[in-house]
MITOR-385056 format. One record per residue: residue number from 1; residue in one letter; x negated, y negated, z of N, C-alpha, C in turn. Coordinates in nm, 3 decimals. Layout:
! MITOR-385056
zapa nr:NUM | rest:a | n.east:X | n.north:Y | n.up:Z | ca.east:X | ca.north:Y | ca.up:Z | c.east:X | c.north:Y | c.up:Z
...
This chain:
! MITOR-385056
zapa nr:1 | rest:m | n.east:-4.407 | n.north:-9.241 | n.up:11.265 | ca.east:-4.538 | ca.north:-9.177 | ca.up:11.221 | c.east:-4.560 | c.north:-9.174 | c.up:11.068
zapa nr:2 | rest:l | n.east:-4.426 | n.north:-9.143 | n.up:11.007 | ca.east:-4.436 | ca.north:-9.146 | ca.up:10.866 | c.east:-4.463 | c.north:-9.279 | c.up:10.807
zapa nr:3 | rest:y | n.east:-4.418 | n.north:-9.362 | n.up:10.870 | ca.east:-4.429 | ca.north:-9.506 | ca.up:10.834 | c.east:-4.586 | c.north:-9.555 | c.up:10.837
zapa nr:4 | rest:v | n.east:-4.646 | n.north:-9.515 | n.up:10.930 | ca.east:-4.784 | ca.north:-9.544 | ca.up:10.958 | c.east:-4.869 | c.north:-9.470 | c.up:10.850
zapa nr:5 | rest:s | n.east:-4.836 | n.north:-9.344 | n.up:10.809 | ca.east:-4.892 | ca.north:-9.261 | ca.up:10.720 | c.east:-4.884 | c.north:-9.327 | c.up:10.576
zapa nr:6 | rest:n | n.east:-4.762 | n.north:-9.371 | n.up:10.549 | ca.east:-4.729 | ca.north:-9.442 | ca.up:10.403 | c.east:-4.829 | c.north:-9.566 | c.up:10.413
zapa nr:7 | rest:m | n.east:-4.835 | n.north:-9.637 | n.up:10.509 | ca.east:-4.916 | ca.north:-9.760 | ca.up:10.511 | c.east:-5.049 | c.north:-9.730 | c.up:10.491
zapa nr:8 | rest:l | n.east:-5.103 | n.north:-9.625 | n.up:10.552 | ca.east:-5.247 | ca.north:-9.593 | ca.up:10.543 | c.east:-5.266 | c.north:-9.552 | c.up:10.385
zapa nr:9 | rest:d | n.east:-5.175 | n.north:-9.481 | n.up:10.320 | ca.east:-5.200 | ca.north:-9.432 | ca.up:10.199 | c.east:-5.205 | c.north:-9.565 | c.up:10.103
zapa nr:10 | rest:n | n.east:-5.123 | n.north:-9.671 | n.up:10.134 | ca.east:-5.130 | ca.north:-9.784 | ca.up:10.040 | c.east:-5.243 | c.north:-9.876 | c.up:10.063
zapa nr:11 | rest:i | n.east:-5.328 | n.north:-9.849 | n.up:10.159 | ca.east:-5.448 | ca.north:-9.950 | ca.up:10.182 | c.east:-5.536 | c.north:-9.935 | c.up:10.072
zapa nr:12 | rest:v | n.east:-5.557 | n.north:-10.039 | n.up:10.021 | ca.east:-5.679 | ca.north:-10.043 | ca.up:9.923 | c.east:-5.808 | c.north:-10.088 | c.up:9.990
zapa nr:13 | rest:e | n.east:-5.906 | n.north:-9.989 | n.up:9.955 | ca.east:-6.031 | ca.north:-10.019 | ca.up:10.028 | c.east:-6.117 | c.north:-10.114 | c.up:9.943
zapa nr:14 | rest:e | n.east:-6.151 | n.north:-10.226 | n.up:10.005 | ca.east:-6.229 | ca.north:-10.314 | ca.up:9.949 | c.east:-6.388 | c.north:-10.279 | c.up:9.965
zapa nr:15 | rest:k | n.east:-6.460 | n.north:-10.288 | n.up:9.862 | ca.east:-6.598 | ca.north:-10.254 | ca.up:9.870 | c.east:-6.681 | c.north:-10.375 | c.up:9.861
zapa nr:16 | rest:e | n.east:-6.759 | n.north:-10.402 | n.up:9.954 | ca.east:-6.828 | ca.north:-10.521 | ca.up:9.965 | c.east:-6.966 | c.north:-10.487 | c.up:9.898
zapa nr:17 | rest:e | n.east:-7.027 | n.north:-10.588 | n.up:9.826 | ca.east:-7.150 | ca.north:-10.572 | ca.up:9.764 | c.east:-7.259 | c.north:-10.624 | c.up:9.854
zapa nr:18 | rest:y | n.east:-7.371 | n.north:-10.560 | n.up:9.896 | ca.east:-7.471 | ca.north:-10.626 | ca.up:9.953 | c.east:-7.607 | c.north:-10.634 | c.up:9.889
zapa nr:19 | rest:d | n.east:-7.677 | n.north:-10.741 | n.up:9.915 | ca.east:-7.807 | ca.north:-10.731 | ca.up:9.847 | c.east:-7.897 | c.north:-10.653 | c.up:9.945
zapa nr:20 | rest:v | n.east:-7.956 | n.north:-10.570 | n.up:9.896 | ca.east:-8.053 | ca.north:-10.475 | ca.up:9.969 | c.east:-8.175 | c.north:-10.506 | c.up:9.934
zapa nr:21 | rest:y | n.east:-8.270 | n.north:-10.535 | n.up:10.030 | ca.east:-8.429 | ca.north:-10.555 | ca.up:10.014 | c.east:-8.492 | c.north:-10.422 | c.up:10.015
zapa nr:22 | rest:v | n.east:-8.555 | n.north:-10.392 | n.up:9.905 | ca.east:-8.632 | ca.north:-10.267 | ca.up:9.901 | c.east:-8.779 | c.north:-10.310 | c.up:9.896
zapa nr:23 | rest:p | n.east:-8.858 | n.north:-10.300 | n.up:10.009 | ca.east:-9.000 | ca.north:-10.340 | ca.up:10.002 | c.east:-9.074 | c.north:-10.270 | c.up:9.900
zapa nr:24 | rest:e | n.east:-9.175 | n.north:-10.331 | n.up:9.856 | ca.east:-9.268 | ca.north:-10.261 | ca.up:9.766 | c.east:-9.360 | c.north:-10.159 | c.up:9.832
zapa nr:25 | rest:e | n.east:-9.403 | n.north:-10.067 | n.up:9.770 | ca.east:-9.497 | ca.north:-9.964 | ca.up:9.854 | c.east:-9.599 | c.north:-10.040 | c.up:9.927
zapa nr:26 | rest:k | n.east:-9.621 | n.north:-10.000 | n.up:10.036 | ca.east:-9.724 | ca.north:-10.065 | ca.up:10.126 | c.east:-9.858 | c.north:-10.004 | c.up:10.071
zapa nr:27 | rest:r | n.east:-9.947 | n.north:-10.109 | n.up:10.038 | ca.east:-10.084 | ca.north:-10.077 | ca.up:10.016 | c.east:-10.177 | c.north:-10.143 | c.up:10.115
zapa nr:28 | rest:f | n.east:-10.237 | n.north:-10.047 | n.up:10.198 | ca.east:-10.330 | ca.north:-10.106 | ca.up:10.283 | c.east:-10.483 | c.north:-10.114 | c.up:10.223
zapa nr:29 | rest:t | n.east:-10.536 | n.north:-10.236 | n.up:10.219 | ca.east:-10.657 | ca.north:-10.236 | ca.up:10.162 | c.east:-10.755 | c.north:-10.284 | c.up:10.254
zapa nr:30 | rest:y | n.east:-10.889 | n.north:-10.271 | n.up:10.215 | ca.east:-11.000 | ca.north:-10.322 | ca.up:10.298 | c.east:-11.126 | c.north:-10.347 | c.up:10.217
zapa nr:31 | rest:s | n.east:-11.206 | n.north:-10.423 | n.up:10.254 | ca.east:-11.336 | ca.north:-10.441 | ca.up:10.184 | c.east:-11.440 | c.north:-10.430 | c.up:10.286
zapa nr:32 | rest:i | n.east:-11.578 | n.north:-10.397 | n.up:10.226 | ca.east:-11.681 | ca.north:-10.369 | ca.up:10.322 | c.east:-11.796 | c.north:-10.455 | c.up:10.257
zapa nr:33 | rest:r | n.east:-11.857 | n.north:-10.524 | n.up:10.351 | ca.east:-11.974 | ca.north:-10.618 | ca.up:10.324 | c.east:-12.072 | c.north:-10.608 | c.up:10.422
zapa nr:34 | rest:i | n.east:-12.178 | n.north:-10.653 | n.up:10.402 | ca.east:-12.298 | ca.north:-10.658 | ca.up:10.493 | c.east:-12.314 | c.north:-10.817 | c.up:10.515
zapa nr:35 | rest:d | n.east:-12.309 | n.north:-10.843 | n.up:10.644 | ca.east:-12.339 | ca.north:-10.992 | ca.up:10.688 | c.east:-12.493 | c.north:-11.029 | c.up:10.681
zapa nr:36 | rest:e | n.east:-12.508 | n.north:-11.144 | n.up:10.722 | ca.east:-12.663 | ca.north:-11.189 | ca.up:10.722 | c.east:-12.758 | c.north:-11.129 | c.up:10.823
zapa nr:37 | rest:e | n.east:-12.692 | n.north:-11.069 | n.up:10.925 | ca.east:-12.775 | ca.north:-10.992 | ca.up:11.023 | c.east:-12.780 | c.north:-10.840 | c.up:10.980
zapa nr:38 | rest:g | n.east:-12.725 | n.north:-10.788 | n.up:10.861 | ca.east:-12.746 | ca.north:-10.666 | ca.up:10.831 | c.east:-12.638 | c.north:-10.568 | c.up:10.895
zapa nr:39 | rest:t | n.east:-12.531 | n.north:-10.627 | n.up:10.941 | ca.east:-12.424 | ca.north:-10.547 | ca.up:11.008 | c.east:-12.302 | c.north:-10.526 | c.up:10.892
zapa nr:40 | rest:y | n.east:-12.258 | n.north:-10.397 | n.up:10.901 | ca.east:-12.156 | ca.north:-10.373 | ca.up:10.809 | c.east:-12.014 | c.north:-10.427 | c.up:10.867
zapa nr:41 | rest:v | n.east:-11.930 | n.north:-10.494 | n.up:10.796 | ca.east:-11.824 | ca.north:-10.560 | ca.up:10.824 | c.east:-11.690 | c.north:-10.503 | c.up:10.735
zapa nr:42 | rest:i | n.east:-11.600 | n.north:-10.452 | n.up:10.795 | ca.east:-11.492 | ca.north:-10.399 | ca.up:10.729 | c.east:-11.377 | c.north:-10.507 | c.up:10.757
zapa nr:43 | rest:e | n.east:-11.312 | n.north:-10.537 | n.up:10.659 | ca.east:-11.216 | ca.north:-10.641 | ca.up:10.669 | c.east:-11.106 | c.north:-10.601 | c.up:10.583
zapa nr:44 | rest:g | n.east:-10.966 | n.north:-10.654 | n.up:10.620 | ca.east:-10.857 | ca.north:-10.630 | ca.up:10.535 | c.east:-10.728 | c.north:-10.567 | c.up:10.624
zapa nr:45 | rest:s | n.east:-10.622 | n.north:-10.545 | n.up:10.540 | ca.east:-10.489 | ca.north:-10.511 | ca.up:10.597 | c.east:-10.504 | c.north:-10.377 | c.up:10.667
zapa nr:46 | rest:f | n.east:-10.584 | n.north:-10.295 | n.up:10.616 | ca.east:-10.580 | ca.north:-10.149 | ca.up:10.669 | c.east:-10.654 | c.north:-10.165 | c.up:10.817
zapa nr:47 | rest:v | n.east:-10.764 | n.north:-10.237 | n.up:10.831 | ca.east:-10.814 | ca.north:-10.243 | ca.up:10.950 | c.east:-10.739 | c.north:-10.324 | c.up:11.069
zapa nr:48 | rest:d | n.east:-10.682 | n.north:-10.436 | n.up:11.015 | ca.east:-10.578 | ca.north:-10.517 | ca.up:11.095 | c.east:-10.466 | c.north:-10.429 | c.up:11.152
zapa nr:49 | rest:r | n.east:-10.406 | n.north:-10.353 | n.up:11.064 | ca.east:-10.304 | ca.north:-10.271 | ca.up:11.097 | c.east:-10.338 | c.north:-10.155 | c.up:11.208
zapa nr:50 | rest:l | n.east:-10.461 | n.north:-10.100 | n.up:11.174 | ca.east:-10.518 | ca.north:-10.003 | ca.up:11.250 | c.east:-10.544 | c.north:-10.062 | c.up:11.393
zapa nr:51 | rest:l | n.east:-10.608 | n.north:-10.169 | n.up:11.408 | ca.east:-10.651 | ca.north:-10.224 | ca.up:11.548 | c.east:-10.540 | c.north:-10.264 | c.up:11.614
zapa nr:52 | rest:l | n.east:-10.414 | n.north:-10.293 | n.up:11.555 | ca.east:-10.290 | ca.north:-10.312 | ca.up:11.628 | c.east:-10.239 | c.north:-10.195 | c.up:11.709
zapa nr:53 | rest:t | n.east:-10.277 | n.north:-10.083 | n.up:11.656 | ca.east:-10.229 | ca.north:-9.950 | ca.up:11.721 | c.east:-10.322 | c.north:-9.896 | c.up:11.828
zapa nr:54 | rest:v | n.east:-10.444 | n.north:-9.961 | n.up:11.835 | ca.east:-10.553 | ca.north:-9.901 | ca.up:11.912 | c.east:-10.586 | c.north:-9.997 | c.up:12.040
zapa nr:55 | rest:n | n.east:-10.594 | n.north:-9.923 | n.up:12.151 | ca.east:-10.635 | ca.north:-9.986 | ca.up:12.300 | c.east:-10.789 | c.north:-9.948 | c.up:12.311
zapa nr:56 | rest:i | n.east:-10.866 | n.north:-10.050 | n.up:12.285 | ca.east:-11.019 | ca.north:-10.034 | ca.up:12.275 | c.east:-11.064 | c.north:-9.982 | c.up:12.430
zapa nr:57 | rest:y | n.east:-10.994 | n.north:-9.989 | n.up:12.521 | ca.east:-11.029 | ca.north:-9.965 | ca.up:12.662 | c.east:-10.984 | c.north:-9.825 | c.up:12.711
zapa nr:58 | rest:d | n.east:-10.910 | n.north:-9.754 | n.up:12.616 | ca.east:-10.874 | ca.north:-9.615 | ca.up:12.634 | c.east:-10.937 | c.north:-9.528 | c.up:12.556
zapa nr:59 | rest:s | n.east:-11.000 | n.north:-9.416 | n.up:12.615 | ca.east:-11.090 | ca.north:-9.331 | ca.up:12.545 | c.east:-11.005 | c.north:-9.241 | c.up:12.433
zapa nr:60 | rest:e | n.east:-10.890 | n.north:-9.205 | n.up:12.469 | ca.east:-10.807 | ca.north:-9.131 | ca.up:12.374 | c.east:-10.783 | c.north:-9.206 | c.up:12.254
zapa nr:61 | rest:s | n.east:-10.751 | n.north:-9.345 | n.up:12.270 | ca.east:-10.717 | ca.north:-9.435 | ca.up:12.172 | c.east:-10.831 | c.north:-9.465 | c.up:12.082
zapa nr:62 | rest:l | n.east:-10.956 | n.north:-9.464 | n.up:12.143 | ca.east:-11.072 | ca.north:-9.484 | ca.up:12.064 | c.east:-11.106 | c.north:-9.365 | c.up:11.976
zapa nr:63 | rest:k | n.east:-11.080 | n.north:-9.257 | n.up:12.036 | ca.east:-11.098 | ca.north:-9.125 | ca.up:11.936 | c.east:-11.010 | c.north:-9.115 | c.up:11.827
zapa nr:64 | rest:y | n.east:-10.896 | n.north:-9.169 | n.up:11.842 | ca.east:-10.791 | ca.north:-9.181 | ca.up:11.741 | c.east:-10.855 | c.north:-9.270 | c.up:11.636
zapa nr:65 | rest:f | n.east:-10.896 | n.north:-9.395 | n.up:11.673 | ca.east:-10.950 | ca.north:-9.482 | ca.up:11.588 | c.east:-11.066 | c.north:-9.420 | c.up:11.502
zapa nr:66 | rest:h | n.east:-11.159 | n.north:-9.356 | n.up:11.566 | ca.east:-11.269 | ca.north:-9.303 | ca.up:11.508 | c.east:-11.215 | c.north:-9.184 | c.up:11.420
zapa nr:67 | rest:k | n.east:-11.128 | n.north:-9.108 | n.up:11.440 | ca.east:-11.074 | ca.north:-9.019 | ca.up:11.360 | c.east:-11.014 | c.north:-9.070 | c.up:11.228
zapa nr:68 | rest:v | n.east:-10.940 | n.north:-9.171 | n.up:11.251 | ca.east:-10.884 | ca.north:-9.250 | ca.up:11.130 | c.east:-11.000 | c.north:-9.300 | c.up:11.036
zapa nr:69 | rest:l | n.east:-11.095 | n.north:-9.370 | n.up:11.098 | ca.east:-11.220 | ca.north:-9.417 | ca.up:11.025 | c.east:-11.279 | c.north:-9.294 | c.up:10.939
zapa nr:70 | rest:e | n.east:-11.295 | n.north:-9.193 | n.up:11.017 | ca.east:-11.361 | ca.north:-9.070 | ca.up:10.953 | c.east:-11.294 | c.north:-9.027 | c.up:10.838
zapa nr:71 | rest:k | n.east:-11.150 | n.north:-9.020 | n.up:10.854 | ca.east:-11.065 | ca.north:-8.970 | ca.up:10.744 | c.east:-11.068 | c.north:-9.044 | c.up:10.634
zapa nr:72 | rest:e | n.east:-11.079 | n.north:-9.186 | n.up:10.639 | ca.east:-11.103 | ca.north:-9.278 | ca.up:10.533 | c.east:-11.247 | c.north:-9.301 | c.up:10.478
zapa nr:73 | rest:e | n.east:-11.310 | n.north:-9.214 | n.up:10.542 | ca.east:-11.468 | ca.north:-9.202 | ca.up:10.500 | c.east:-11.530 | c.north:-9.340 | c.up:10.522
zapa nr:74 | rest:l | n.east:-11.495 | n.north:-9.420 | n.up:10.635 | ca.east:-11.553 | ca.north:-9.550 | ca.up:10.667 | c.east:-11.643 | c.north:-9.522 | c.up:10.781
zapa nr:75 | rest:l | n.east:-11.647 | n.north:-9.414 | n.up:10.831 | ca.east:-11.731 | ca.north:-9.371 | ca.up:10.944 | c.east:-11.782 | c.north:-9.235 | c.up:10.932
zapa nr:76 | rest:m | n.east:-11.918 | n.north:-9.219 | n.up:10.953 | ca.east:-11.977 | ca.north:-9.074 | ca.up:10.930 | c.east:-12.009 | c.north:-9.035 | c.up:11.075
zapa nr:77 | rest:s | n.east:-11.961 | n.north:-8.910 | n.up:11.113 | ca.east:-11.978 | ca.north:-8.843 | ca.up:11.224 | c.east:-12.100 | c.north:-8.799 | c.up:11.257
């Protein structure tokens, strides 16, 4: 037991260096335009990301979608 204890005391810890990826702060952007038919069109990473989380066939999910658009002042209730 003492032998093992001595061996553990003599172990030199090797520290490995790793490259760590630190992502830039995520900025979700969008743009608003009016198409030739007079329809407002919202495009951008914000809308793309939001639509990935929404099931348009589920009423609760659509409520969430509207809530987020209202919060971002893209939809008036």
